[in-house]
N, C-alpha and C positions, 0 to 999 in steps of 0.2 A: 213598919215604919218605912217611909220613903228615903231613899239615899239622897245625898246632896245633888247628884246628877239629875235624879228624877224630879226633885223640887225645882231645880233650875229649868229643866225642860217644861214642867208644868207651868211655871211662870211665863216662859216664852210663849207657850201655847195660848195662855189666857190673854196676854198682851197682843199677840198677833191676831187672835180672833176678835178682840175688842176693836182693833184697828180696822179690820174688814167690816165689822158691823157699823162702825162710825163712818165708813165710806172712803177711807184712805186707800190710796193705790198700793199695790203690793210692793212696788219699788220704794215708796215712802216708808212703809212698814219695815222692810228689810234695812233701809237706811238708818232707822231709829234703833232697831233691835240687833242688827248683825254687823253692819259696817257703815260708818258715817260717810265714807267716800263714794257711796253708790250714786249719790245725786250728781256727781260730776261725770259719770259714765255716759258714753253715747248709747243710743237705743240698741244698736247691734251688740255692744259689749254687755249690756244688761241682759239681753237674751241668752248670752253664753255664760253669765256669771254663776259661780257655784252658790252664791247667796240666794239666787233666784230659785234654784232647785232645793236648797235647804229650807227656804220659807215654804215652798210647796209641800215638803214633807211635814213640816210643823203644822201647817193648816189641815192636812189630811189627818194627822194625829189629833188635832183639836176637834175635828168633826167626829172622829171615832169616840173621843172622850165624851162629847156632848150627847152622843147617841147611846150612851150606856157603858162605854169602855172604862169610865172612871171607877166602875165597880171592881175591876181587876186590881185597882190600887188599894181598895178597901179590904179585899179578900184574895190575896195572891195565892196561886197554886202552891200546895205543899209538895216539895220535891221528894219527900219520903213516902208519899202515898202511891 
């Protein structure tokens, strides 16, 4: 079973990836998913925003899941082996 955190992160990954596929800017996606105040930031502040880096990590994880990483969710490693 996935933990509450894993479910939340998977939902973020799916929503972020859908936003990218739909053609939304990364700033718009981060504004919807992470912090509604990002639309008011200057471009320089957006470049240095922690939400920008967090969204990049979420999209990397999304790509990994799409390319087969989701299988680790279905059959996690057994720590006793």
